[in-house]
C-alpha positions, 0 to 999 in steps of 0.5 A: 525109217520109222517102224509101224505095226499094221494089220496083216492083209493077205492080198498085200503082205502074204509073200513078204510075211512068209519070207520074214517068218520063214527066215525066222523059223528056218532053224526052229526045231519043229521045222528042222524035224519036218524037213530033216534039213535047214532049208530057207526056201522050204521053211518059207513055204512051211510058214506060208501055210502056217500064215494062211491057216492062222489068218483064216482062224484069227488076226495078224499084225506085221512090224514094217519099216516102209515096205519092208516086213520085219516080222509078224504075230498071228493070234487066234481068239478064245473059243476058236480052234487054231487047227484046221481040218484036212479039206481046209489045209488042202484048200490053203495049199497043203496039197503041195506038201509032198512036193515041197517037203517030201513024203517023209516030211509030210508024214513027220508033219502029220505026226507033229500036228496030231500031238499039237492038236492034242496039246492045244485041246488040253491047253485051250480047255480054259479059253485063251487067246492063242499066239499061233505064230511070232517071228522076226526076220534075223536081220531085224532081231535084237531091235525090239521088234518082237516086243513091239509086235506083242505089246499092243495085243497083250495090252488088249488081252489084259483089258479083256481079262483073258489068258494067252497061250502059246506053244514053242519048240525052241528052248531059248524062247522059253526065257524070252516069253517069260519076260512077257509074263508067260509061264511054262504050263507043260513041258512035253518030250515025246520020243521022235518029236522035238520037245515042246513047251506050252506056256500061259499068261494070265491077265495082269491084275493092275491092267487098266 
């Protein structure tokens, strides 16, 4: 079956996108830190909240084969904060957090978000597209799905002569993103929090 890259539509794709990205992130250090365990159902809920917020602030794309969602990428444009306020997070479903991840998990997530917000303010002081989420279902990994999700948007960013920024908590992702032109801007290790890498990609000078 032929693979396609389509625009994300919350009404059609929210549940299936959350399942695919939740499975992709279930062993991510940030999710393991928040939950204190590896739990696919809880990871799916966490990624559902992330997708909802990313969709409010930017735009998303899915890799699909037929009706199956293989993965997704969500971007926030320059000049737009990717971090929503408390009321927005509650409206999007954050009120369920104590039930879904426990009070301890909620407190850990608030601490992580505080560090994330500070890091993004620093990184996005120089305007850039922000890669909020990128994930591929483990069953589809190793098939070039991530590349197919990234390539169209990176080409657009090059045409706009814009930077792109991302933050990852997974060391193996650093080398992956380097293949797409991202370089480590800051590596940060805060006691009690997972190590994070902020990476920036500058536009290719030979882009059309």
